[in-house]
C-alpha positions in Angstrom: 8.3 5.5 -24.5 5.0 4.5 -26.3 3.4 1.7 -25.7 2.7 0.6 -29.3 7.1 0.4 -29.6 7.2 -2.4 -27.3 6.6 -5.8 -28.4 3.1 -6.4 -26.8 0.0 -8.2 -28.4 -2.1 -6.6 -30.6 -5.2 -7.1 -28.9 -3.4 -5.8 -25.8 -2.6 -2.8 -27.5 -6.1 -1.9 -29.0 -7.2 -2.5 -25.1 -4.5 0.4 -24.3 -5.9 2.4 -27.2 -9.5 2.5 -26.3 -8.3 3.0 -22.9 -6.4 5.9 -23.8 -3.0 4.7 -22.8 -0.6 6.0 -24.8 3.0 6.5 -22.8 4.9 4.4 -20.7 5.6 5.3 -17.0 9.6 4.5 -16.5 8.7 1.5 -14.3 6.6 0.2 -17.3 9.1 1.1 -19.8 11.7 -0.7 -17.9 9.9 -3.8 -17.1 7.8 -4.7 -19.8 10.9 -5.6 -22.2 12.3 -7.7 -19.2 9.0 -9.6 -18.3 8.6 -10.1 -22.4 12.0 -11.8 -22.5 11.2 -14.7 -19.5 13.5 -12.6 -17.0 13.0 -13.1 -13.2 12.4 -9.0 -12.1 12.8 -7.7 -8.5 10.9 -3.9 -9.0 11.2 -1.3 -6.2 8.6 1.1 -7.0 6.1 2.8 -5.1 2.1 3.2 -5.4 1.2 5.3 -8.3 4.1 4.6 -10.5 2.3 2.0 -12.8 3.4 -1.1 -11.8 0.2 -3.0 -11.9 0.4 -2.5 -15.7 3.9 -3.0 -15.8 3.3 -7.1 -15.1 0.1 -7.3 -16.6 0.1 -5.7 -19.7 3.6 -8.4 -20.6 2.0 -11.2 -18.8 -1.4 -10.9 -20.5 0.3 -10.4 -23.7 2.3 -13.6 -23.6 -1.0 -15.5 -22.4 -2.4 -14.1 -25.7 0.1 -15.0 -27.9 -0.7 -18.7 -27.1 1.4 -21.8 -25.9 0.1 -22.4 -22.6 -1.7 -25.1 -21.7 -5.7 -24.9 -21.6 -8.0 -25.3 -18.5 -4.7 -24.6 -16.1 -3.4 -22.0 -13.9 -1.1 -20.2 -16.2 -0.4 -17.2 -13.9 -1.0 -16.4 -9.7 -0.9 -12.8 -9.2 -0.3 -12.5 -4.7 -1.9 -9.4 -3.2 -1.5 -8.5 0.6 -5.3 -7.1 1.0 -8.7 -7.9 -0.6 -8.9 -4.5 -1.5 -5.7 -4.6 -3.5 -6.9 -8.2 -5.4 -10.3 -6.3 -6.6 -8.1 -3.5 -8.2 -5.9 -5.6 -9.8 -8.6 -7.4 -11.3 -10.4 -4.6 -12.5 -7.3 -3.1 -14.1 -7.3 -7.2 -15.4 -11.1 -6.7 -16.7 -9.6 -3.5 -18.8 -6.4 -4.7 -20.2 -8.1 -8.3 -21.2 -10.8 -6.9 -23.1 -10.0 -8.5 -26.2 -9.0 -11.6 -25.0 -11.6 -13.3 -24.2 -9.8 -17.0 -24.4 -7.8 -15.4 -21.2 -9.7 -15.9 -18.2 -9.1 -14.4 -14.7 -10.3 -14.8 -11.1 -9.9 -12.8 -7.6 -9.9 -15.1 -4.7 -9.7 -13.4 -1.3 -11.0 -14.3 2.6 -13.7 -12.5 4.5 -16.6 -13.8 2.6 -19.5 -15.7 3.3 -19.7 -19.5 1.8 -21.2 -18.6 -1.0 -18.3 -17.1 -2.5 -15.6 -19.7 -1.4 -17.8 -22.4 -3.6 -18.2 -19.7 -6.4 -14.4 -19.7 -6.2 -14.3 -23.5 -6.0 -16.6 -23.7 -9.3 -14.4 -21.2 -10.9 -10.9 -22.7 -10.2 -12.0 -26.0 -11.5 -13.4 -24.6 -14.7 -9.4 -23.4 -15.0 -8.4 -20.0 -14.7 -5.8 -18.6 -16.4 -4.9 -15.7 -14.1 -5.2 -15.8 -10.4 -5.5 -13.1 -8.3 -5.4 -13.9 -5.0 -4.4 -13.0 -0.7 -2.0 -15.7 0.9 -4.4 -17.3 3.8 -7.2 -18.1 0.6 -5.0 -19.0 -1.7 -3.3 -21.7 0.5 -6.8 -22.5 1.7 -8.1 -23.5 -2.1 -4.5 -25.4 -2.2 -5.1 -27.5 1.4 -8.5 -28.3 0.2 -6.9 -29.5 -3.6 -8.7 -27.3 -5.6 -5.6 -25.6 -7.0 -3.0 -27.3 -8.3 0.0 -25.4 -9.2 2.3 -27.5 -11.1 1.5 -25.9 -14.8 2.3 -21.9 -13.3 3.9 -19.8 -16.0 4.2 -16.8 -13.9 4.2 -16.2 -10.3 3.8 -12.3 -9.7 4.2 -10.9 -6.0 2.6 -7.7 -5.6 3.4 -4.9 -2.6 5.3 -7.6 -1.4 7.4 -5.7 1.7 3.5 -5.1 2.8 2.8 -8.7 2.8 5.9 -10.0 4.8 4.9 -7.1 7.3 1.6 -8.6 7.8 3.0 -11.9 8.4 3.0 -13.9 5.2 6.2 -14.6 4.6 5.6 -18.2 5.4 2.4 -18.8 3.4 4.1 -17.1 0.1 7.2 -20.1 0.9 4.7 -23.0 1.1 2.6 -21.7 -2.1 5.9 -20.9 -4.0 7.0 -24.9 -3.1 4.2 -26.0 -5.2 5.6 -24.0 -8.4 7.5 -25.3 -11.2 11.0 -24.6 -11.7 10.4 -23.0 -14.5 8.4 -20.6 -13.5 9.2 -16.8 -14.1 9.4 -15.3 -10.5 8.0 -11.1 -10.5 8.3 -9.6 -7.3 7.1 -5.7 -6.5 7.8 -4.0 -3.2 7.7 0.0 -2.1 10.8 -0.3 0.0 13.9 -2.6 0.4 14.4 -3.7 3.6 17.0 -6.7 4.3 13.7 -9.1 4.6 12.6 -8.3 1.0 16.1 -9.1 -0.3 16.3 -12.3 2.2 12.9 -13.4 0.2 13.9 -12.4 -3.2 17.4 -14.4 -3.1 15.1 -17.8 -1.8 12.8 -17.0 -4.8 14.0 -15.1 -7.7 16.4 -16.7 -10.2 18.9 -14.2 -11.3 16.6 -11.1 -11.1 16.8 -8.0 -13.1 16.6 -5.4 -10.4 14.5 -2.3 -11.3 14.7 0.4 -8.9 13.0 3.5 -9.0 13.6 6.2 -6.2 10.8 7.0 -4.0 9.1 10.4 -5.5 8.4 13.3 -3.4 4.5 14.1 -2.8 2.9 16.1 -5.8 3.7 19.3 -6.1 -0.1 20.3 -5.7 -0.4 18.6 -2.1 -0.5 21.8 0.4 1.6 20.0 3.3 0.6 21.3 7.0 1.1 20.0 10.5 -0.2 20.4 13.9 2.3 20.3 16.5 0.8 19.1 20.0 0.7 16.9 23.2 -0.6 13.0 22.1 -3.2 13.9 25.2 -4.8 16.8 22.7 -4.9 15.0 19.1 -8.6 14.5 19.9 -9.1 18.3 20.4 -7.3 18.8 17.1 -10.0 16.9 15.3 -13.0 18.0 17.1 -11.4 21.4 15.6 -11.2 20.7 11.9 -14.5 18.9 12.0 -16.4 21.9 13.3 -16.4 22.9 9.2 -19.4 21.4 8.4 -18.0 21.4 5.0 -15.5 18.8 5.6 -16.1 15.8 3.1 -14.1 13.2 1.0 -11.5 13.4 3.6 -9.6 9.9 4.5 -8.1 9.9 8.1 -5.4 7.1 8.9 -3.8 5.4 11.9 -1.7 2.6 12.3 -3.3 1.4 14.9 -7.1 -0.8 14.5 -7.9 0.3 18.0 -7.6 4.2 16.9 -9.1 4.2 13.9 -12.2 3.1 16.2 -12.0 5.6 18.6 -11.7 8.2 16.0 -15.0 6.9 14.3 -16.5 7.2 17.4 -15.5 10.6 17.7 -16.7 11.5 14.6 -19.9 9.9 15.3 -20.7 12.1 18.0 -19.4 15.1 16.4 -22.1 14.5 13.5 -19.9 13.9 10.7 -20.5 11.3 8.4 -18.0 8.9 8.7 -17.1 5.1 8.3 -14.1 2.7 9.2 -12.2 0.5 7.2 -9.6 -1.9 9.4 -9.1 -5.5 9.5 -11.9 -6.4 12.1 -14.5 -6.0 10.0 -16.1 -8.3 7.8 -15.1 -8.1 4.6 -18.5 -7.8 3.3 -19.0 -4.5 5.6 -15.3 -3.2 4.6 -16.2 -3.6 0.8 -19.6 -1.9 1.5 -17.8 1.3 3.3 -15.9 1.8 0.6 -18.2 1.7 -1.9 -20.2 3.9 -0.1 -17.1 6.0 0.4 -16.8 6.2 -3.5 -20.0 7.0 -4.3 -20.2 9.8 -1.8 -23.0 8.6 0.7 -20.3 8.8 3.2 -18.1 12.2 3.9 -15.1 10.8 5.9 -13.1 7.5 6.0 -11.0 6.4 8.8 -8.4 3.7 7.7 -5.8 2.0 9.1 -2.6 1.3 6.3 -4.5 -1.2 4.4 -5.9 1.6 2.6 -2.8 3.4 1.9 -1.3 1.3 -0.8 -2.8 0.9 -4.0 -6.0 2.4 -3.8 -7.5 4.5 -6.6 -10.0 7.2 -5.5 -9.6 10.1 -7.6 -11.7 13.3 -6.1 -9.9 12.8 -2.3 -9.8 16.6 -1.0 -8.1 16.2 2.4 -5.6 13.3 3.9 -5.0 13.1 7.8 -2.6 11.1 9.3 -3.4 11.0 12.9 -0.4 9.5 14.0 3.1 9.9 12.2 3.7 7.2 9.5 6.9 4.9 10.3 8.6 6.4 7.4 9.0 8.7 4.6 7.8 5.8 2.2 4.4 5.6 4.1 4.3 9.4 4.5 4.1 9.5 0.5 1.6 6.3 0.2 -0.8 8.0 2.4 -1.0 11.3 1.7 -0.7 10.5 -2.4 -4.6 9.4 -1.8 -4.9 13.1 -2.2 -4.4 15.3 -5.2 -4.8 12.7 -8.0 -6.1 13.2 -11.5 -5.0 16.7 -11.5 -7.1 17.9 -8.6 -5.1 20.0 -5.7 -5.5 18.3 -2.3 -4.5 19.0 1.2 -2.6 16.8 3.9 -2.8 17.3 7.7 -0.1 15.3 10.0 -0.9 15.5 13.5 2.2 15.0 15.3 2.8 14.8 19.0 5.7 15.2 21.5 6.9 11.7 21.1 6.8 12.0 17.4 8.8 15.1 16.6 11.7 13.3 15.4 10.2 10.5 13.1 8.3 13.9 11.9 11.6 15.7 11.6 13.0 12.8 9.4 10.6 13.0 7.2 11.1 16.6 6.8 14.5 15.8 6.1 13.1 13.6 3.0 11.6 15.8 1.7 13.9 18.4 2.3 11.4 21.1 3.2 9.6 22.3 6.4 6.2 21.2 5.9 3.8 24.3 7.4 3.0 24.4 11.5 -0.5 25.3 11.8 -1.2 27.1 15.0 -3.1 25.1 17.7 -6.8 25.8 19.1 -6.8 28.3 21.1 -7.5 26.0 24.8 -3.9 24.5 23.8 -0.1 24.5 24.5 2.4 23.3 21.8 5.3 21.1 22.8 9.3 22.8 21.5 9.8 21.5 18.0 13.2 19.9 18.3 15.0 17.3 18.7 15.6 18.5 22.3 12.2 17.2 23.4 13.1 13.4 22.8 14.8 11.7 25.5 18.2 10.0 23.8 18.4 6.6 25.1 21.7 6.5 27.5 24.3 4.0 25.3 27.1 2.2 27.0 30.4 2.1 26.3 32.7 -1.2 26.8 33.8 -0.3 29.8 30.0 0.0 31.2 30.0 3.4 32.0 27.5 6.1 30.0 28.5 8.4 27.4 28.0 11.7 27.9 25.0 13.3 27.4 25.5 16.7 26.9 26.6 16.0 23.5 22.9 14.9 22.5 22.0 18.7 23.9 21.0 17.1 27.6 21.9 18.0 31.2 22.2 14.4 33.2 20.1 15.6 35.7 17.5 16.7 33.3 17.5 13.6 31.7 17.3 11.5 35.0 14.6 13.8 35.7 12.6 12.4 32.6 13.0 8.9 32.8 11.4 8.7 36.0 8.5 10.5 34.9 
């Protein structure tokens, strides 16, 4: 379907034409008509499917058509991270290019007092659309800078990520200030029980739009090293013995590991930088800006960068640890092979992570190529038997027979004593 086939405002369509956006993605085709009709939406779609436009375009179109209060906040978009809030704000600037009467403001923490004062002044002038992280918005609400009584649209982007980051109570506090007539739109990459519970609290008879998690792009050459945990640093050193390694992102789920990897790369004379939540926002933005501009060759980051950040020329993604699930794996490696480019993805799998990685291979429906280790290293056996299975008790208190798990009882006891 083409955007011009949808009932979007002409000025919004003109902006899309200038941006060379012609055809809708599946999530846009399904969501835009429902949002235009005023329905609450629960959308399950991963990064890269075009969901930002799926909610921005119909909301901007309705605001452009008029009938909403002047000098009031008409739409609130919640983002889990500052980086995603900034990216939504950038998309907003493009889509609203021909809408001079529709104003927007991104508010997020981690800045100096000057930024906060600027946000305060802009809020007092009345921005139509607010793009905010939960903590920062609550701060403005508590100071009396924000009134939500006339909000017509409330959008939660990356809702699962927000809950993972502990923002559930903040979201509910913010939602209490919204009018009952407010149209609610929630997007999540996954659909765990906690998202279902939040949706029941916030949404009114929502239209559910679910797109299956897509497999990684075929242009991504997926590979893995299977090693012992203690040898991961040796593998990183081996990878970066090639001086031409540039446009690389290394992901780890732990802040301290990100710091350790970047320290190691610096010792190897690699031009690298790190991004994690312990850093001041100004430093994070500066590092990301330098990486985008090619001033930094390798970026080490937590999963804060895995979703919603568009950098088109990433040559390689390295998973220093195995992501928690298949969706997170797809999000991480999806940073490469964008904009018709090829890309590589390497995952370093320790003996304790084999089972998780096998489940990712099952989701992909294929075995990922295993790379030979550096000559000095030995590899654990790549099968389920390398992972100890927790003993389960029957109702009578006796343990199950471990042989059905592929273990000898005595062998299991020896492993548990280690």
